[in-house]
C-alpha positions in Angstrom: -17.6 -11.6 4.7 -14.5 -10.7 6.8 -13.7 -7.2 7.9 -10.5 -5.8 6.5 -8.0 -5.0 9.1 -5.9 -2.0 9.0 -2.1 -2.7 9.4 -0.7 -2.7 12.8 2.9 -2.3 11.6 4.6 -1.1 8.4 7.9 -1.6 6.6 10.4 1.2 6.7 9.6 1.6 3.0 5.9 2.1 3.7 6.7 4.4 6.7 8.9 6.6 4.3 6.0 6.8 1.8 3.4 7.7 4.5 5.7 10.5 6.0 7.0 11.7 2.7 10.5 11.1 3.4 13.3 8.8 2.2 13.9 5.4 3.3 17.4 6.2 4.6 16.0 9.0 6.7 13.5 6.6 8.3 16.6 4.3 9.3 18.2 7.5 10.6 15.1 7.9 12.8 15.1 4.3 13.8 18.9 4.6 15.0 18.1 7.7 17.0 16.0 5.9 19.5 12.5 6.9 20.5 10.9 5.9 17.1 8.3 3.2 17.2 10.2 0.5 15.6 10.8 -3.1 16.5 12.4 -6.3 15.1 10.3 -9.3 14.2 12.8 -11.9 13.2 15.2 -10.1 10.6 12.5 -7.6 9.6 12.3 -4.0 11.0 8.8 -2.8 11.3 7.3 0.5 12.7 4.1 0.5 14.8 1.4 2.4 13.1 -0.2 3.5 16.4 3.3 4.3 17.8 4.1 6.4 14.7 0.9 8.3 15.2 2.0 9.1 18.8 5.6 9.9 17.8 4.3 12.4 15.2 2.0 13.9 17.8 5.1 14.3 20.2 7.1 15.8 17.4 4.3 18.4 16.7 4.0 19.3 20.3 7.7 19.6 20.7 7.5 22.3 17.7 4.7 24.2 19.4 6.5 24.5 22.7 9.8 25.8 21.2 
């Protein structure tokens, strides 16, 4: 039986769902730079590991303010 793999990247819509924000806000974050997104052909994807690291950096930035 094959092991189920966790996704390595998600769509902007799935990212929005995971973060509890709107899809347009995800695209705003993508366009700001520093957000863990990349293009694969015509698709924009967000790295799941990169997203975790980005969230951690955002949380640390809030703590250090």
